Backbone as CSV, one residue per row, in Angstrom:
resi,resn,N_x,N_y,N_z,CA_x,CA_y,CA_z,C_x,C_y,C_z
1,UNK,94.916,-34.813,45.931,94.515,-33.598,45.517,95.302,-32.452,46.114
2,UNK,94.991,-31.153,45.984,95.903,-30.442,46.875,95.852,-30.533,48.348
3,UNK,96.632,-30.055,49.264,96.721,-30.211,50.386,96.608,-31.807,51.241
4,UNK,97.254,-32.719,50.324,96.987,-34.287,50.568,95.663,-34.641,50.889
5,UNK,94.623,-34.064,50.158,93.319,-34.452,50.236,93.370,-35.658,49.393
6,UNK,91.907,-36.347,49.813,91.490,-37.321,48.680,89.949,-37.069,48.974
7,UNK,89.224,-37.552,47.913,87.836,-37.969,47.507,87.415,-38.772,48.653
8,UNK,86.436,-38.356,49.470,85.993,-39.720,50.122,84.665,-39.702,49.477
9,UNK,84.097,-41.226,49.205,83.012,-41.484,48.544,82.240,-42.694,49.143
10,UNK,81.008,-42.629,48.521,79.520,-43.860,48.911,80.390,-44.432,47.856
11,UNK,80.929,-46.326,47.729,81.037,-46.452,47.188,79.925,-47.713,46.838
12,UNK,78.828,-47.722,45.610,77.883,-48.307,45.727,77.863,-49.601,44.353
13,UNK,77.906,-50.921,44.956,77.772,-51.635,43.891,76.750,-52.093,43.563
14,UNK,76.275,-52.117,42.619,74.744,-52.534,41.786,74.669,-52.866,40.862
15,UNK,74.455,-54.513,41.062,74.402,-55.357,39.911,76.238,-55.690,39.316
16,UNK,75.963,-55.167,37.873,77.343,-54.998,37.185,77.796,-53.283,37.365
17,UNK,76.990,-52.793,38.135,77.472,-51.083,37.866,78.040,-50.998,38.901
18,UNK,78.992,-50.169,39.104,79.604,-49.870,40.269,79.852,-48.022,40.447
19,UNK,79.315,-47.331,41.324,79.006,-46.026,41.487,80.114,-45.157,42.814
20,UNK,80.397,-44.228,42.319,81.162,-43.399,43.231,80.880,-42.303,43.160
21,UNK,80.007,-42.184,44.385,79.553,-40.652,44.800,80.567,-39.732,46.069
22,UNK,81.042,-38.641,45.285,81.574,-37.901,46.148,80.933,-37.112,47.305
23,UNK,81.626,-37.287,48.310,80.872,-36.602,49.664,81.615,-35.712,50.295
24,UNK,82.745,-35.705,50.015,84.066,-34.526,51.240,85.407,-35.152,50.335
25,UNK,86.343,-34.121,50.996,87.602,-34.253,50.363,88.385,-34.061,52.032
26,UNK,89.128,-35.387,52.490,89.486,-35.213,53.278,90.756,-36.080,53.376
27,UNK,92.098,-35.598,54.377,93.251,-36.061,54.322,93.315,-37.638,54.913
28,UNK,94.353,-38.363,54.770,94.315,-39.652,55.243,94.334,-39.527,56.904
29,UNK,94.795,-38.725,57.357,94.937,-39.040,58.958,93.387,-38.465,59.541
30,UNK,92.607,-37.281,58.636,91.314,-37.249,59.065,90.353,-38.469,58.840
31,UNK,90.982,-39.344,58.002,89.904,-40.460,57.623,90.469,-41.391,59.233
32,UNK,91.578,-41.356,58.996,91.901,-42.742,60.410,91.069,-42.017,61.818
33,UNK,91.221,-40.674,61.706,90.754,-40.417,62.994,89.153,-40.362,63.339
34,UNK,88.616,-40.294,62.133,87.175,-40.425,62.241,86.502,-41.735,61.881
35,UNK,87.324,-42.597,60.778,86.550,-43.976,60.675,87.186,-45.309,61.255
36,UNK,88.502,-44.814,61.536,89.400,-46.263,61.957,89.475,-46.137,63.587
37,UNK,89.944,-44.671,64.307,89.857,-44.846,65.485,88.920,-44.688,65.887
38,UNK,87.760,-43.815,65.376,86.644,-43.545,65.497,86.630,-42.573,66.813
39,UNK,87.173,-41.565,66.468,87.104,-40.633,67.825,85.907,-39.872,68.157
40,UNK,85.744,-39.995,69.414,84.053,-39.246,70.037,84.303,-37.913,70.436
41,UNK,85.075,-36.948,69.708,85.175,-35.476,69.493,83.712,-35.335,68.978
42,UNK,83.332,-33.877,69.295,81.757,-33.551,68.467,81.994,-33.694,67.042
43,UNK,83.103,-32.854,66.399,83.252,-32.947,65.181,83.353,-34.015,64.271
44,UNK,84.305,-35.114,64.756,84.499,-36.252,64.048,83.115,-37.370,64.431
45,UNK,82.133,-37.165,65.484,81.035,-37.961,65.588,80.295,-37.528,64.833
46,UNK,79.713,-35.743,64.750,79.092,-35.326,63.443,79.197,-35.762,62.232
47,UNK,80.633,-35.778,61.965,80.985,-35.657,60.455,80.755,-37.491,60.303
48,UNK,80.545,-38.510,61.230,80.374,-39.345,61.050,78.837,-40.043,60.576
49,UNK,78.502,-39.301,61.283,76.555,-39.403,61.472,76.162,-38.930,59.921
50,UNK,76.592,-37.860,59.448,76.703,-37.197,58.551,76.981,-37.923,57.212
51,UNK,77.656,-39.094,57.295,78.202,-40.072,56.296,77.414,-41.084,56.246
52,UNK,76.844,-41.486,57.400,76.171,-42.623,57.610,74.684,-42.145,56.727
53,UNK,74.423,-40.925,56.846,72.952,-40.392,55.946,73.421,-40.139,55.242
54,UNK,74.426,-40.059,54.209,74.541,-40.292,52.768,74.330,-41.788,52.297
55,UNK,74.968,-42.679,53.058,74.505,-43.936,52.771,72.877,-44.347,52.818
56,UNK,72.544,-44.047,54.089,71.071,-43.962,54.142,69.819,-43.427,52.680
57,UNK,70.932,-42.537,52.662,70.021,-41.940,51.374,70.180,-42.758,50.063
58,UNK,71.529,-42.931,49.813,71.747,-43.931,48.760,70.564,-45.179,48.345
59,UNK,70.599,-45.966,49.875,69.607,-46.917,49.683,68.270,-46.557,49.537
60,UNK,67.933,-45.492,50.009,66.466,-44.972,49.937,66.195,-44.788,48.096
61,UNK,67.208,-43.999,47.799,66.892,-43.961,46.448,67.171,-45.126,45.271
62,UNK,67.934,-45.979,45.800,67.821,-47.080,45.247,66.421,-48.043,45.220
63,UNK,66.247,-48.014,46.504,64.900,-48.815,46.929,63.643,-47.958,45.924
64,UNK,63.471,-46.786,45.622,62.658,-46.009,45.039,62.783,-45.819,43.432
65,UNK,64.328,-45.970,42.914,64.211,-45.911,41.540,64.039,-46.995,40.902
66,UNK,63.249,-46.863,40.052,62.760,-48.447,39.530,62.178,-47.999,38.174
67,UNK,62.878,-48.395,36.802,64.085,-49.288,36.912,65.120,-48.352,37.271
68,UNK,66.487,-49.129,37.552,67.696,-48.477,38.086,68.341,-47.631,36.699
69,UNK,68.996,-46.535,36.905,69.287,-45.524,35.998,70.431,-45.129,36.961
70,UNK,71.538,-45.204,36.699,73.198,-44.857,37.190,73.083,-43.074,37.028
71,UNK,72.779,-42.447,36.053,72.841,-41.314,35.901,71.438,-40.513,36.969
72,UNK,70.459,-40.768,36.728,69.610,-40.551,37.639,69.842,-40.475,38.778
73,UNK,70.164,-41.657,39.230,70.934,-42.309,40.657,71.342,-40.818,41.288
74,UNK,72.352,-40.129,40.133,73.411,-39.303,40.606,72.640,-38.008,41.079
75,UNK,71.565,-37.765,39.898,70.779,-36.717,40.027,69.940,-36.660,41.159
76,UNK,69.338,-37.680,41.464,68.336,-37.561,42.721,69.818,-37.462,43.993
77,UNK,70.805,-38.018,44.398,71.608,-37.892,45.511,71.848,-36.512,45.492
78,UNK,72.154,-35.612,44.357,72.526,-34.210,44.597,71.115,-33.599,44.825
79,UNK,70.152,-33.890,43.943,68.915,-32.870,44.276,68.723,-32.566,45.645
80,UNK,68.383,-33.299,46.434,67.818,-32.778,48.040,68.965,-32.069,48.693
81,UNK,70.334,-32.274,48.429,71.377,-31.255,48.887,71.635,-29.730,48.261
82,UNK,71.431,-29.760,47.179,71.949,-29.110,46.304,71.203,-27.491,47.051
83,UNK,72.305,-26.508,47.136,71.975,-24.959,47.846,71.830,-24.609,46.728
84,UNK,70.469,-24.004,46.720,70.081,-22.892,45.602,70.893,-21.362,45.969
85,UNK,71.320,-20.810,45.004,71.709,-19.422,45.683,70.367,-18.445,45.702
86,UNK,70.809,-17.292,46.531,69.709,-16.448,46.945,69.605,-15.289,46.407
87,UNK,70.566,-15.168,45.116,70.494,-14.217,44.062,70.986,-14.596,42.603
88,UNK,70.584,-13.820,42.119,71.139,-13.911,40.039,72.153,-13.132,40.062
89,UNK,73.182,-12.554,40.741,74.465,-12.153,40.575,75.357,-13.494,39.803
90,UNK,75.654,-13.022,38.865,76.727,-14.145,38.026,77.464,-14.797,38.548
91,UNK,78.352,-13.829,39.614,79.917,-14.553,40.881,78.814,-15.389,41.639
92,UNK,77.834,-15.487,42.008,77.388,-16.441,42.882,76.715,-17.656,42.247
93,UNK,76.173,-17.348,41.119,76.217,-18.429,40.051,77.043,-19.546,39.653
94,UNK,77.948,-18.570,39.121,79.308,-19.399,39.029,80.080,-20.188,39.954
95,UNK,80.239,-19.665,41.292,80.338,-20.272,42.600,79.506,-21.720,43.002
96,UNK,78.419,-21.329,42.723,77.437,-22.394,43.530,77.487,-23.433,42.058
97,UNK,77.313,-22.958,40.888,77.704,-24.244,39.964,79.383,-25.022,40.614
98,UNK,80.600,-24.547,40.473,81.477,-25.058,40.782,81.293,-26.267,41.931
99,UNK,80.767,-25.252,43.199,80.768,-26.251,44.455,79.656,-27.311,44.279
100,UNK,78.886,-27.141,43.560,77.695,-28.208,43.854,78.030,-29.302,42.631
101,UNK,79.113,-29.110,41.720,79.262,-30.093,40.721,80.357,-30.511,41.424
102,UNK,80.733,-31.428,41.649,82.221,-32.250,42.156,82.529,-32.558,40.975
103,UNK,82.015,-33.388,40.315,82.649,-33.906,39.412,83.202,-33.273,37.943
104,UNK,83.043,-31.810,38.030,83.957,-31.055,37.357,85.206,-30.975,37.334
105,UNK,86.228,-31.303,36.628,87.775,-31.057,36.862,88.181,-29.946,37.437
106,UNK,89.474,-30.001,37.868,89.818,-28.579,38.674,89.811,-27.693,37.512
107,UNK,90.458,-28.247,36.605,90.906,-27.397,35.240,89.984,-26.489,34.901
108,UNK,88.843,-27.293,34.637,87.572,-26.901,34.203,87.146,-25.885,35.170
109,UNK,86.944,-26.271,36.947,86.473,-25.378,37.662,87.291,-24.278,37.672
110,UNK,88.190,-23.808,37.413,89.187,-22.507,37.807,88.712,-21.614,36.413
111,UNK,88.618,-22.325,35.241,88.403,-21.817,33.890,86.940,-20.828,34.015
112,UNK,85.948,-21.687,34.462,84.772,-21.051,34.939,84.622,-20.086,36.018
113,UNK,85.892,-20.095,36.603,85.780,-19.182,37.574,86.651,-17.833,37.142
114,UNK,87.662,-18.018,36.288,88.344,-17.029,35.667,87.242,-16.248,34.618
115,UNK,86.066,-16.938,34.174,85.040,-16.220,33.337,84.583,-15.208,34.134
116,UNK,83.853,-15.927,35.547,83.004,-15.210,36.154,84.164,-13.989,36.784
117,UNK,85.348,-13.924,37.256,85.908,-12.970,37.531,86.090,-11.820,36.139
118,UNK,86.243,-12.201,35.324,86.261,-11.383,33.822,84.899,-10.621,33.764
119,UNK,84.052,-11.103,33.756,82.664,-10.476,33.918,82.284,-9.398,34.749
120,UNK,82.656,-10.095,36.130,82.747,-8.967,37.313,83.634,-7.940,37.410
121,UNK,84.866,-7.879,36.597,85.403,-7.001,36.543,85.302,-6.040,35.602
122,UNK,84.730,-6.452,34.208,84.012,-5.795,33.374,82.801,-4.935,33.680
123,UNK,82.084,-5.514,34.495,80.816,-4.865,35.402,80.838,-5.422,36.610
124,UNK,81.210,-4.738,37.951,81.041,-4.870,39.220,79.594,-5.491,39.217
125,UNK,79.063,-6.485,39.881,77.899,-6.820,40.742,77.205,-7.356,39.238
126,UNK,77.491,-7.699,38.077,76.846,-8.151,36.921,75.846,-9.221,37.488
127,UNK,74.748,-9.647,37.172,73.449,-10.386,37.396,73.366,-10.768,35.876
128,UNK,72.665,-12.141,35.854,71.938,-12.480,34.668,71.254,-11.463,33.751
129,UNK,70.429,-10.799,34.189,69.507,-9.785,33.424,70.614,-8.848,32.883
130,UNK,71.309,-8.895,33.155,72.359,-7.631,32.261,72.831,-8.483,31.100
131,UNK,73.044,-9.802,31.070,73.462,-10.451,29.943,73.030,-10.275,28.819
132,UNK,72.404,-9.230,27.985,71.877,-9.113,26.750,72.629,-9.586,25.689
133,UNK,72.078,-9.481,23.946,72.978,-9.616,22.973,73.863,-8.425,22.825
134,UNK,73.462,-7.370,23.307,74.148,-5.820,23.116,75.427,-5.834,24.304
135,UNK,75.242,-6.559,25.229,76.194,-6.450,26.264,77.066,-7.329,25.626
136,UNK,76.693,-8.740,24.900,77.904,-9.770,24.625,78.554,-9.141,23.550
137,UNK,77.915,-8.241,22.519,78.481,-7.733,21.554,79.721,-6.965,22.200
138,UNK,79.480,-5.848,23.265,80.376,-4.484,23.841,81.216,-5.597,24.662
139,UNK,80.925,-6.448,25.171,82.201,-7.265,26.345,82.879,-8.117,25.034
140,UNK,82.755,-8.513,23.962,83.642,-8.923,22.731,84.547,-8.135,22.290
141,UNK,83.999,-6.769,22.065,84.799,-5.811,21.533,85.934,-5.042,22.220
142,UNK,85.488,-5.018,23.338,86.604,-4.831,24.417,87.709,-5.572,24.856
143,UNK,87.376,-6.858,24.962,87.877,-7.771,24.931,88.975,-7.957,24.064
144,UNK,88.524,-7.822,22.951,89.271,-7.884,21.824,90.432,-6.715,21.688
145,UNK,89.993,-5.421,22.210,90.937,-4.328,22.378,92.065,-4.631,23.494
146,UNK,91.360,-5.673,24.122,92.630,-6.171,25.305,93.285,-7.034,25.237
147,UNK,93.314,-7.748,23.731,94.466,-8.685,23.527,93.891,-10.257,23.429
148,UNK,92.830,-10.179,23.830,91.940,-11.665,23.798,91.844,-12.215,22.358
149,UNK,92.218,-13.371,22.246,91.988,-13.997,20.963,90.587,-14.865,20.565
150,UNK,90.082,-14.809,19.709,88.729,-15.706,19.557,88.767,-16.859,20.042
151,UNK,89.230,-17.632,20.053,89.033,-19.332,20.801,88.966,-18.729,22.307
152,UNK,90.148,-17.812,22.777,89.802,-17.408,24.219,88.420,-17.216,24.743
153,UNK,87.898,-15.813,23.469,86.397,-15.140,24.153,85.438,-16.538,23.816
154,UNK,85.424,-17.183,22.706,84.308,-18.193,22.817,84.271,-19.222,23.753
155,UNK,85.717,-19.659,24.703,85.697,-20.287,25.496,85.113,-20.034,26.753
156,UNK,85.312,-18.459,27.017,84.399,-17.660,27.996,82.720,-17.572,27.701
157,UNK,82.731,-17.343,26.573,80.992,-17.446,26.482,80.379,-18.990,26.386
158,UNK,81.074,-19.701,26.011,80.462,-21.017,26.390,80.097,-21.302,27.770
159,UNK,81.558,-21.046,28.402,81.056,-21.271,29.990,79.723,-20.570,30.559
160,UNK,79.969,-19.334,30.297,78.661,-18.385,30.569,77.198,-18.942,30.367
161,UNK,77.141,-19.699,28.703,76.270,-20.425,28.342,75.847,-21.227,29.334
162,UNK,76.752,-21.669,29.922,76.108,-23.276,30.423,75.592,-22.850,31.564
163,UNK,76.219,-21.627,32.242,75.462,-21.376,33.769,74.066,-20.564,33.584
164,UNK,73.948,-20.083,32.304,72.299,-19.695,32.116,71.992,-20.895,31.924
165,UNK,72.022,-21.677,30.704,71.632,-23.028,31.069,71.205,-23.771,32.232
166,UNK,72.034,-23.759,32.924,72.387,-24.752,33.928,71.145,-24.030,34.798
167,UNK,70.860,-22.811,35.408,70.402,-22.378,36.207,68.645,-21.781,35.285
168,UNK,68.976,-22.389,34.049,67.349,-21.969,33.556,66.613,-23.404,33.762
169,UNK,67.522,-24.526,33.022,66.600,-25.761,33.180,66.793,-26.830,34.242
170,UNK,67.882,-26.929,34.771,68.131,-27.748,35.887,68.221,-27.230,37.255
171,UNK,68.641,-26.208,37.672,67.937,-25.419,38.762,67.229,-24.304,38.090
172,UNK,65.878,-24.526,38.220,65.071,-23.650,38.098,64.785,-22.157,38.540
173,UNK,66.135,-21.385,38.474,66.170,-20.023,39.461,65.925,-18.871,38.472
174,UNK,66.381,-18.730,37.313,66.261,-17.942,36.049,65.119,-17.798,35.904
175,UNK,64.012,-16.630,35.872,62.964,-16.226,35.644,62.312,-16.615,33.962
176,UNK,61.481,-17.256,33.956,61.156,-17.805,32.477,60.921,-16.489,31.284
177,UNK,60.802,-15.101,31.915,60.396,-13.772,31.089,62.018,-13.369,30.930
178,UNK,62.858,-13.906,31.333,64.595,-13.954,30.793,64.799,-14.158,29.553
179,UNK,64.914,-13.320,28.474,65.426,-13.169,27.509,66.768,-13.769,27.146
180,UNK,66.812,-15.136,26.393,68.234,-15.698,26.420,68.861,-15.041,25.295
181,UNK,70.198,-15.041,25.549,70.685,-13.746,24.199,71.683,-15.031,23.387
182,UNK,71.760,-16.292,23.655,72.563,-17.029,22.878,71.391,-17.142,21.502
183,UNK,72.154,-18.520,20.466,71.987,-18.893,19.618,70.992,-18.549,18.169
184,UNK,69.870,-18.968,17.787,69.090,-18.151,16.937,68.409,-17.047,16.953
185,UNK,68.944,-15.653,16.779,68.592,-14.689,16.745,69.060,-13.880,17.567
186,UNK,70.070,-14.455,18.440,70.573,-13.795,19.448,72.158,-13.738,18.899
187,UNK,73.109,-13.887,19.994,74.759,-14.002,20.197,75.013,-15.448,19.793
188,UNK,75.754,-15.297,18.380,76.159,-16.937,18.104,77.580,-16.976,18.455
189,UNK,78.076,-18.094,19.043,79.448,-18.124,19.830,79.974,-18.844,18.354
190,UNK,80.961,-18.468,17.831,81.855,-18.983,16.253,82.311,-20.154,16.808
191,UNK,82.542,-21.044,15.621,83.433,-22.236,15.904,84.712,-21.914,15.096
192,UNK,85.657,-21.138,15.832,86.597,-20.959,15.537,88.188,-21.771,15.379
193,UNK,88.633,-21.844,13.956,89.507,-22.862,14.007,91.127,-22.464,13.216
194,UNK,91.804,-22.288,14.083,92.940,-21.221,13.711,93.811,-21.994,12.639
195,UNK,94.460,-21.552,11.467,95.106,-22.458,10.475,96.295,-23.203,11.325
196,UNK,96.354,-24.276,10.757,97.877,-25.141,11.402,98.708,-24.419,10.458
197,UNK,100.118,-24.427,11.368,101.290,-24.048,10.549,101.840,-25.609,10.045
198,UNK,102.024,-25.529,8.653,102.507,-26.777,7.991,104.030,-26.537,7.679
199,UNK,104.743,-27.344,8.180,106.294,-27.335,7.803,106.542,-27.585,6.265
200,UNK,107.634,-26.524,5.852,107.869,-26.944,4.268,108.866,-27.616,4.273
201,UNK,108.842,-28.192,2.902,109.984,-29.292,2.757,111.450,-29.061,3.110
202,UNK,111.831,-27.565,3.222,113.273,-27.415,3.465,113.307,-27.580,5.064
203,UNK,111.860,-27.174,5.684,112.014,-27.549,7.183,111.842,-28.908,7.693
204,UNK,111.445,-29.577,7.051,111.588,-31.133,7.217,113.003,-31.737,7.293
205,UNK,113.395,-31.080,6.021,114.968,-31.918,5.697,115.906,-31.180,6.906
206,UNK,115.684,-30.535,7.168,116.440,-29.403,8.439,116.630,-30.006,9.736
207,UNK,115.246,-30.942,9.618,114.922,-31.895,10.773,115.841,-32.936,10.737
208,UNK,115.609,-33.789,9.608,116.400,-35.061,9.370,117.907,-34.724,9.477
209,UNK,118.033,-33.730,9.142,119.817,-33.414,8.886,120.199,-32.816,10.333
210,UNK,119.526,-32.713,11.107,119.957,-32.576,12.343,120.614,-33.294,13.329
211,UNK,121.853,-33.078,13.362,123.328,-34.070,13.989,123.553,-33.443,15.184
212,UNK,124.194,-32.073,14.971,124.628,-31.498,15.802,124.395,-30.675,16.711
213,UNK,124.209,-31.222,18.023,124.046,-30.321,19.352,124.955,-30.179,19.997
214,UNK,126.336,-29.524,19.416,127.348,-29.232,20.578,126.968,-28.059,20.915
215,UNK,126.244,-27.371,20.522,125.837,-25.952,21.174,124.893,-25.843,22.362
216,UNK,124.488,-27.144,22.479,123.547,-27.203,23.606,124.053,-27.620,24.819
217,UNK,123.538,-27.938,25.893,124.143,-28.164,27.272,124.001,-29.420,27.405
218,UNK,124.896,-30.414,27.998,125.215,-31.784,27.701,123.807,-32.701,28.267
219,UNK,123.239,-32.268,29.236,122.115,-32.807,29.643,120.760,-32.715,28.914
220,UNK,120.893,-31.681,27.686,119.989,-31.646,26.954,120.061,-32.593,25.812
221,UNK,121.116,-32.660,25.432,121.541,-33.295,24.292,120.973,-34.810,23.836
222,UNK,120.793,-35.543,24.769,119.757,-36.729,24.602,118.174,-36.457,24.354
223,UNK,117.956,-35.729,25.452,116.509,-35.030,24.892,116.142,-34.806,23.638
224,UNK,117.071,-33.726,23.083,116.442,-33.382,21.940,116.812,-34.141,20.738
225,UNK,117.946,-35.115,21.075,118.031,-36.241,19.764,116.481,-36.995,20.029
226,UNK,116.113,-37.591,21.176,115.017,-38.229,21.247,113.961,-37.591,20.596
227,UNK,113.953,-36.303,20.756,112.465,-35.776,20.563,112.532,-35.434,18.746
228,UNK,113.786,-35.463,17.942,114.092,-35.584,16.772,113.369,-36.750,16.434
229,UNK,114.083,-38.055,16.796,113.819,-39.322,16.581,112.232,-39.611,16.639
230,UNK,111.615,-39.261,17.339,110.182,-39.383,17.782,109.244,-38.514,16.511
231,UNK,109.992,-37.394,16.365,109.423,-36.387,15.116,109.504,-37.032,13.733
232,UNK,110.358,-37.493,13.484,111.085,-38.435,12.300,109.948,-39.627,12.148
233,UNK,110.192,-40.405,13.561,108.920,-41.601,13.371,107.465,-41.098,13.174
234,UNK,106.954,-40.305,13.280,105.668,-39.986,13.140,105.578,-39.812,11.831
235,UNK,106.841,-38.821,11.278,106.568,-38.272,9.864,106.973,-39.447,8.895
236,UNK,107.665,-40.679,9.347,107.664,-41.355,8.168,106.447,-42.566,8.653
237,UNK,106.086,-42.350,9.376,104.516,-43.164,9.636,103.507,-42.587,8.908
238,UNK,103.759,-41.427,7.855,102.620,-40.660,7.300,101.622,-39.967,8.364
239,UNK,102.394,-39.550,9.142,101.898,-38.649,10.038,101.263,-39.213,11.481
240,UNK,101.314,-40.260,11.544,100.831,-40.921,12.713,100.829,-40.156,13.763
241,UNK,99.581,-40.351,14.924,99.492,-39.410,16.050,100.231,-40.069,17.176
242,UNK,100.670,-39.463,18.040,101.483,-39.866,19.707,100.728,-41.353,20.080
243,UNK,99.468,-41.086,20.249,98.855,-41.959,20.604,98.714,-43.367,20.240
244,UNK,98.866,-43.344,18.841,98.922,-44.737,18.270,100.264,-44.935,18.172
245,UNK,101.181,-44.673,18.190,102.760,-44.817,18.497,103.142,-45.523,20.045
246,UNK,102.531,-44.655,20.732,102.562,-45.258,22.188,101.917,-46.722,21.980
247,UNK,100.825,-46.690,21.757,100.437,-48.127,21.664,101.108,-49.668,21.056
248,UNK,101.915,-49.041,19.768,102.389,-49.956,19.018,103.357,-50.835,19.928
249,UNK,103.311,-52.107,19.768,104.146,-53.503,19.592,105.086,-53.764,18.999
250,UNK,105.898,-54.475,19.347,107.172,-55.102,18.024,106.401,-56.300,17.397
251,UNK,105.269,-56.942,18.056,104.990,-57.903,17.007,103.566,-57.196,16.195
252,UNK,103.506,-56.121,16.208,102.559,-55.324,15.054,103.355,-55.125,13.745
253,UNK,104.991,-55.538,13.854,105.814,-54.780,12.534,105.316,-55.838,11.531
254,UNK,104.879,-55.210,10.263,103.978,-55.790,9.244,105.264,-56.807,8.503
255,UNK,106.468,-56.442,8.834,107.235,-57.634,7.981,107.695,-58.714,8.421
């Protein structure tokens, strides 16, 4: 990961199931100091004790979880350690969601934080109670003026909806009297699919006849020829996708 860090995990082999529970992010040198050399400084010793506590917790959960369920195992492991935010400010909720759910990919986590920043910039100090149908409509109108496309807007609203659902149903923090703004009778997130740009016959012929790359830098000529050949291969395969062609083998030749 970033800064040469790796996920430190509890590795649980339960029957045919293998579970990895992320507990920290450390470097190789830190791992060797704490677990291989077993350094006796306070921070190393305390960290080892914390990790041993994680192992003990997994053993306790496994002993009590009958019948065993992998998904529930993960939920119970995080349930007792989950830090609940002390406010309903959206920035705090987004930060808590991204911090407490380590399985979220980095790209997704950054996108959620981008949503939080956009909402906070639009209304500093915004909280869950500010999210109403009228607010969402005003926010949509303003962001479209700012140049946001509909798919971009929809993606941020889906992030917001996930946060509200999470702190309503999973981490029961949002009060029951809060009026849910999405869905039937509320704000509907659109399913926007832009029109695909389709090459016309003359465009395809121009690619087929593309043989002169003399105006390009020499180091790019082979790459351009290869890109053209791959495009034509997919075209002659009746629009095959890249993944299928990547998995293709010579022994699959039908001739």
